[in-house]
SERO-69346 format. One record per atom (N, C-alpha, C): x, y, z; atom name; residue number from 0. Coordinates in steps of 0.05 Angstrom, whole numbers. Atoms other than C-alpha are relative to their C-alpha. Layout:
BEGIN
NODE     xx     yy     zz kolnu zaro
NODE      X      Y      Z    CA  NUM
...
//
This chain:
BEGIN
NODE     xx     yy     zz kolnu zaro
NODE      3     20    -20     N    0
NODE   -104    -52   -242    CA    0
NODE    -13     12     26     C    0
NODE     11    -11    -24     N    1
NODE   -116     -6   -183    CA    1
NODE    -28     12     -4     C    1
NODE     26     -9      7     N    2
NODE   -178     24   -218    CA    2
NODE    -20    -23      2     C    2
NODE     16     25     -2     N    3
NODE   -206    -46   -225    CA    3
NODE     -5     -8     29     C    3
NODE      2      7    -28     N    4
NODE   -191    -60   -152    CA    4
NODE    -19     19     15     C    4
NODE     19    -20    -12     N    5
NODE   -226      5   -132    CA    5
NODE    -29     -6     -8     C    5
NODE     28      7      8     N    6
NODE   -288    -14   -172    CA    6
NODE    -10    -25     14     C    6
NODE      8     23    -15     N    7
NODE   -289    -83   -140    CA    7
NODE     -6      6     30     C    7
NODE      4     -9    -27     N    8
NODE   -283    -51    -72    CA    8
NODE    -27     14      4     C    8
NODE     26    -14     -1     N    9
NODE   -341     -5    -85    CA    9
NODE    -24    -20     -3     C    9
NODE     21     20      3     N   10
NODE   -383    -64   -110    CA   10
NODE     -4    -17     24     C   10
NODE      3     16    -22     N   11
NODE   -369   -106    -50    CA   11
NODE     -8     16     25     C   11
NODE      9    -15    -22     N   12
NODE   -382    -49     -2    CA   12
NODE    -30      4     -4     C   12
NODE     28     -6      6     N   13
NODE   -449    -36    -36    CA   13
NODE    -18    -27      1     C   13
NODE     16     27      1     N   14
NODE   -473   -111    -47    CA   14
NODE     20    -22     10     C   14
NODE    -19     19     -9     N   15
NODE   -427   -155     -3    CA   15
NODE    -11    -29     -2     C   15
NODE     10     28      0     N   16
NODE   -475   -215     -4    CA   16
NODE     -3     -9    -29     C   16
NODE      4      8     28     N   17
NODE   -479   -216    -81    CA   17
NODE     18    -23     -8     C   17
NODE    -17     20      9     N   18
NODE   -418   -258    -92    CA   18
NODE     -4    -27     15     C   18
NODE      4     26    -13     N   19
NODE   -426   -311    -37    CA   19
NODE    -27    -13     -5     C   19
NODE     28     11      5     N   20
NODE   -501   -320    -52    CA   20
NODE      1    -14    -27     C   20
NODE     -2     15     22     N   21
NODE   -480   -344   -120    CA   21
NODE     10    -29      2     C   21
NODE    -12     27     -6     N   22
NODE   -446   -405    -88    CA   22
NODE    -15    -15     20     C   22
NODE     13     14    -21     N   23
NODE   -491   -422    -30    CA   23
NODE    -27     13      7     C   23
NODE     25    -10    -10     N   24
NODE   -561   -415     -2    CA   24
NODE      0      2     31     C   24
NODE     -2      0    -29     N   25
NODE   -538   -422     70    CA   25
NODE      4     29      9     C   25
NODE     -3    -27     -8     N   26
NODE   -551   -355    103    CA   26
NODE     21      7     20     C   26
NODE    -23     -4    -17     N   27
NODE   -498   -364    156    CA   27
NODE     26      3    -15     C   27
NODE    -24     -2     17     N   28
NODE   -445   -377    105    CA   28
NODE      0     27    -16     C   28
NODE      2    -26     15     N   29
NODE   -469   -318     63    CA   29
NODE      6     24     17     C   29
NODE     -6    -21    -19     N   30
NODE   -468   -273    125    CA   30
NODE     29      3      6     C   30
NODE    -28     -1     -8     N   31
NODE   -398   -293    145    CA   31
NODE     18     10    -24     C   31
NODE    -16     -8     24     N   32
NODE   -371   -286     73    CA   32
NODE     -5     29     -6     C   32
NODE      6    -29      5     N   33
NODE   -405   -217     67    CA   33
NODE     17     17     18     C   33
NODE    -18    -16    -18     N   34
NODE   -369   -192    128    CA   34
NODE     29      0     -9     C   34
NODE    -28      3      9     N   35
NODE   -303   -220    103    CA   35
NODE      4     17    -25     C   35
NODE     -4    -14     26     N   36
NODE   -312   -191     33    CA   36
NODE     -2     30      3     C   36
NODE      4    -29     -4     N   37
NODE   -336   -122     57    CA   37
NODE     25     11     16     C   37
NODE    -25     -8    -16     N   38
NODE   -276   -119    106    CA   38
NODE     26      0    -17     C   38
NODE    -25      3     16     N   39
NODE   -222   -145     60    CA   39
NODE     -1     16    -26     C   39
NODE      1    -15     26     N   40
NODE   -246   -106     -1    CA   40
NODE     14     26      4     C   40
NODE    -15    -25     -4     N   41
NODE   -214    -46     32    CA   41
NODE     30     -3     -6     C   41
NODE    -28      5      6     N   42
NODE   -146    -80     18    CA   42
NODE      5     -3    -29     C   42
NODE     -4      5     29     N   43
NODE   -159    -88    -57    CA   43
NODE     18     22    -13     C   43
NODE    -16    -22     11     N   44
NODE   -131    -20    -74    CA   44
NODE     29     -1      8     C   44
NODE    -28      3     -9     N   45
NODE    -69    -33    -32    CA   45
NODE     13    -23    -15     C   45
NODE    -10     23     15     N   46
NODE    -59   -100    -68    CA   46
NODE      5      9    -28     C   46
NODE     -5    -11     26     N   47
NODE    -66    -63   -134    CA   47
NODE     25     17     -1     C   47
NODE    -25    -17     -2     N   48
NODE    -12    -12   -113    CA   48
NODE     24    -17      1     C   48
NODE    -22     20     -4     N   49
NODE     34    -69    -91    CA   49
NODE      6    -13    -26     C   49
NODE     -6     15     25     N   50
NODE     24   -105   -156    CA   50
NODE     13     18    -22     C   50
NODE    -12    -19     20     N   51
NODE     39    -43   -199    CA   51
NODE     29      8      9     C   51
NODE    -27     -7     -9     N   52
NODE     99    -23   -156    CA   52
NODE     20    -23     -4     C   52
NODE    -18     24      5     N   53
NODE    128    -94   -160    CA   53
NODE      7     -2    -29     C   53
NODE     -5      1     28     N   54
NODE    122    -91   -234    CA   54
NODE     19     21     -9     C   54
NODE    -20    -23      7     N   55
NODE    159    -24   -237    CA   55
NODE     27     -7     11     C   55
NODE    -25      9     -9     N   56
NODE    213    -53   -193    CA   56
NODE     13    -20    -20     C   56
NODE    -11     19     18     N   57
NODE    219   -110   -241    CA   57
NODE     10     13    -25     C   57
NODE     -8    -12     26     N   58
NODE    222    -65   -302    CA   58
NODE     26     17      4     C   58
NODE    -25    -14     -6     N   59
NODE    278    -25   -267    CA   59
NODE     23    -20      5     C   59
NODE    -21     19     -5     N   60
NODE    316    -90   -257    CA   60
NODE      8     -5     28     C   60
NODE     -6      2    -30     N   61
NODE    314    -88   -181    CA   61
NODE    -25    -11     13     C   61
NODE     24     13    -12     N   62
NODE    265   -139   -153    CA   62
NODE      4     -3     31     C   62
NODE     -6      2    -30     N   63
NODE    297   -137    -82    CA   63
NODE    -19     15     17     C   63
NODE     20    -14    -17     N   64
NODE    253    -83    -54    CA   64
NODE    -27    -13      1     C   64
NODE     26     13     -1     N   65
NODE    189   -119    -74    CA   65
NODE      1    -26     15     C   65
NODE     -4     25    -15     N   66
NODE    216   -184    -46    CA   66
NODE      1      8     29     C   66
NODE     -3     -9    -27     N   67
NODE    236   -148     18    CA   67
NODE    -27      9     12     C   67
NODE     25    -10    -13     N   68
NODE    169   -113     29    CA   68
NODE    -21    -23      3     C   68
NODE     18     24     -1     N   69
NODE    131   -179     14    CA   69
NODE      7    -17     25     C   69
NODE    -10     16    -23     N   70
NODE    173   -216     65    CA   70
NODE     -6     15     26     C   70
NODE      8    -14    -25     N   71
NODE    162   -162    118    CA   71
NODE    -28     -1      4     C   71
NODE     29      2     -4     N   72
NODE     87   -164    106    CA   72
NODE     -7    -27     10     C   72
NODE      6     27     -9     N   73
NODE     85   -239    113    CA   73
NODE      8     -5     28     C   73
NODE    -11      4    -27     N   74
NODE    127   -239    175    CA   74
NODE    -18     15     20     C   74
NODE     17    -16    -19     N   75
NODE     86   -183    208    CA   75
NODE    -28    -14      2     C   75
NODE     27     13     -1     N   76
NODE     20   -218    189    CA   76
NODE      3    -25     18     C   76
NODE     -1     26    -15     N   77
NODE     44   -285    218    CA   77
NODE      4      6     29     C   77
NODE     -4     -5    -29     N   78
NODE     70   -256    283    CA   78
NODE    -24     13     13     C   78
NODE     24    -12    -12     N   79
NODE      9   -214    294    CA   79
NODE    -23    -20      3     C   79
NODE     20     20     -3     N   80
NODE    -38   -272    281    CA   80
NODE      8    -21     22     C   80
NODE     -7     19    -23     N   81
NODE      4   -318    326    CA   81
NODE     -5     12     27     C   81
NODE      5    -13    -25     N   82
NODE      1   -267    381    CA   82
NODE    -30      2      6     C   82
NODE     28     -1     -5     N   83
NODE    -74   -255    372    CA   83
NODE    -13    -25      7     C   83
NODE     13     26     -5     N   84
NODE    -90   -328    373    CA   84
NODE      5     -9     29     C   84
NODE     -4      6    -29     N   85
NODE    -63   -332    444    CA   85
NODE    -16     16     18     C   85
NODE     16    -18    -17     N   86
NODE   -108   -277    470    CA   86
NODE    -27    -12      4     C   86
NODE     26      9     -6     N   87
NODE   -173   -294    503    CA   87
NODE    -21     14    -17     C   87
NODE     21    -14     16     N   88
NODE   -235   -281    461    CA   88
NODE      8      2    -29     C   88
NODE     -9     -1     27     N   89
NODE   -197   -292    396    CA   89
NODE    -22     -9    -19     C   89
NODE     18      5     20     N   90
NODE   -241   -289    334    CA   90
NODE     12      2    -27     C   90
NODE    -11      0     26     N   91
NODE   -228   -302    261    CA   91
NODE      1     29    -14     C   91
NODE      0    -27     11     N   92
NODE   -245   -229    245    CA   92
NODE     25     14      7     C   92
NODE    -24    -12     -8     N   93
NODE   -182   -210    281    CA   93
NODE     22     -5    -21     C   93
NODE    -19      8     22     N   94
NODE   -142   -247    226    CA   94
NODE     -6     18    -24     C   94
NODE      7    -16     24     N   95
NODE   -179   -207    173    CA   95
NODE      9     29      4     C   95
NODE     -9    -27     -6     N   96
NODE   -163   -141    208    CA   96
NODE     30      1     -3     C   96
NODE    -28      2      3     N   97
NODE    -90   -162    212    CA   97
NODE      9      0    -28     C   97
NODE     -5      2     29     N   98
NODE    -90   -178    138    CA   98
NODE     -2     28    -13     C   98
NODE      5    -26     10     N   99
NODE   -119   -111    123    CA   99
NODE     22     20      7     C   99
NODE    -21    -19     -9     N  100
NODE    -69    -72    165    CA  100
NODE     27     -5    -13     C  100
NODE    -27      7     10     N  101
NODE     -8   -110    140    CA  101
NODE      2      7    -31     C  101
NODE     -2     -7     28     N  102
NODE    -25   -101     66    CA  102
NODE      2     29     -5     C  102
NODE     -4    -28      4     N  103
NODE    -33    -27     74    CA  103
NODE     27      9      8     C  103
NODE    -27     -7     -8     N  104
NODE     33    -22    111    CA  104
NODE     19    -10    -24     C  104
NODE    -17     10     23     N  105
NODE     64    -65     52    CA  105
NODE     -2     20    -23     C  105
NODE      2    -20     22     N  106
NODE     35    -15      1    CA  106
NODE     15     25      5     C  106
NODE    -15    -25     -8     N  107
NODE     62     46     38    CA  107
NODE     28     -4      0     C  107
NODE    -30      5      0     N  108
NODE    130     14     47    CA  108
NODE     10     -3    -30     C  108
NODE     -8      3     27     N  109
NODE    132     -6    -26    CA  109
NODE      0     26    -16     C  109
NODE      0    -27     13     N  110
NODE    112     63    -50    CA  110
NODE     24     17     10     C  110
NODE    -22    -15     -8     N  111
NODE    165     94     -7    CA  111
NODE     25     -9    -12     C  111
NODE    -24     10     13     N  112
NODE    219     48    -33    CA  112
NODE      1      5    -30     C  112
NODE      0     -5     30     N  113
NODE    196     58   -105    CA  113
NODE      6     31     -4     C  113
NODE     -6    -29      0     N  114
NODE    198    134    -94    CA  114
NODE     31      5      3     C  114
NODE    -28     -3     -4     N  115
NODE    269    128    -68    CA  115
NODE     15    -10    -23     C  115
NODE    -13     12     23     N  116
NODE    289     83   -126    CA  116
NODE     -2     19    -24     C  116
NODE      2    -18     21     N  117
NODE    261    133   -175    CA  117
NODE     19     25      3     C  117
NODE    -19    -22     -6     N  118
NODE    299    191   -142    CA  118
NODE     28     -7     -5     C  118
NODE    -29      8      3     N  119
NODE    363    152   -142    CA  119
NODE      7     -4    -30     C  119
NODE     -7      7     27     N  120
NODE    358    129   -214    CA  120
NODE     -7     22    -21     C  120
NODE     10    -20     19     N  121
NODE    320    186   -249    CA  121
NODE     13     28      1     C  121
NODE    -12    -26     -2     N  122
NODE    354    247   -223    CA  122
NODE     30     -3     -3     C  122
NODE    -28      1      3     N  123
NODE    425    258   -246    CA  123
NODE     15      9     26     C  123
NODE    -12     -4    -25     N  124
NODE    476    262   -190    CA  124
NODE      2     31      7     C  124
NODE     -2    -28     -5     N  125
NODE    486    338   -197    CA  125
NODE    -27     12      8     C  125
NODE     27    -11     -6     N  126
NODE    412    353   -197    CA  126
NODE     -8    -12     28     C  126
NODE      7     13    -26     N  127
NODE    402    304   -137    CA  127
NODE     13     16     21     C  127
NODE    -15    -14    -21     N  128
NODE    456    341    -98    CA  128
NODE    -12     29      4     C  128
NODE     12    -26     -3     N  129
NODE    425    409   -114    CA  129
NODE    -27     -1     14     C  129
NODE     27      4    -13     N  130
NODE    355    384    -94    CA  130
NODE      4     -5     30     C  130
NODE     -5      5    -29     N  131
NODE    383    358    -28    CA  131
NODE      8     24     15     C  131
NODE     -9    -25    -14     N  132
NODE    419    423    -12    CA  132
NODE    -23     20      2     C  132
NODE     23    -19      0     N  133
NODE    357    463    -32    CA  133
NODE    -22     -9     20     C  133
NODE     19      9    -20     N  134
NODE    312    419      9    CA  134
NODE      8      8     28     C  134
NODE    -10     -8    -28     N  135
NODE    354    433     71    CA  135
NODE     -4     28      6     C  135
NODE      5    -30     -4     N  136
NODE    347    509     58    CA  136
NODE    -28      7     -5     C  136
NODE     27     -7      3     N  137
NODE    273    505     43    CA  137
NODE     -7     11    -28     C  137
NODE      4    -11     27     N  138
NODE    280    522    -31    CA  138
NODE     -3    -24    -20     C  138
NODE      4     20     22     N  139
NODE    256    485    -93    CA  139
NODE     23      7    -20     C  139
NODE    -23     -5     16     N  140
NODE    323    479   -130    CA  140
NODE     -6      1    -29     C  140
NODE      6      1     28     N  141
NODE    291    464   -197    CA  141
NODE    -14     25    -11     C  141
NODE     17    -23      7     N  142
NODE    248    527   -197    CA  142
NODE      8     26     14     C  142
NODE     -9    -26    -14     N  143
NODE    284    576   -149    CA  143
NODE    -21     11     18     C  143
NODE     23    -12    -16     N  144
NODE    221    582   -107    CA  144
NODE      3    -13     28     C  144
NODE      0     11    -27     N  145
NODE    218    574    -31    CA  145
NODE    -26    -16      4     C  145
NODE     24     15     -5     N  146
NODE    166    527      0    CA  146
NODE    -24     17      4     C  146
NODE     24    -18     -4     N  147
NODE    122    587     15    CA  147
NODE    -10     10    -27     C  147
NODE     10     -7     27     N  148
NODE    118    598    -60    CA  148
NODE     10     28    -10     C  148
NODE    -10    -26      8     N  149
NODE    154    666    -61    CA  149
NODE     29     -2     -9     C  149
NODE    -28      0      9     N  150
NODE    218    676   -101    CA  150
NODE     17     16     20     C  150
NODE    -18    -14    -17     N  151
NODE    278    695    -59    CA  151
NODE     16     19    -17     C  151
NODE    -17    -18     16     N  152
NODE    316    756    -81    CA  152
NODE     30     -5      6     C  152
NODE    -28      3     -3     N  153
NODE    390    751    -92    CA  153
NODE     10     24     13     C  153
NODE     -9    -23    -14     N  154
NODE    425    795    -43    CA  154
NODE     28      6     -8     C  154
//
């Protein structure tokens, strides 16, 4: 999914007028749609990440994080657009920038929560405790190596 979204992003960055010109001959409409598509295409990879992460949450049987991050994104987007619409010189492009920013924040938050969920579920409690203690000391507990990459000698 994310690879397909990346390919679509590249296509719309390279030829943004290609898609709208298939539907209209009006140059103003094609120009506005081209700006929209070239800007919003940068969010396609983020949407792909959100889609995949939401599916992983569903497969783990915990859909609450996906619902929470989607709700946060929608609320942030609505509040930002409401605020922007009261500013002098408001333009529709500002809505597109807000959509772009909020979807990337959504993707980052979803990835963070998925990583936390994997750590919580996939590492046994004893290993997780060892990793947490080792992280505090700067050592990789699973391999006995410090963050600098040098093995510590037992004293």
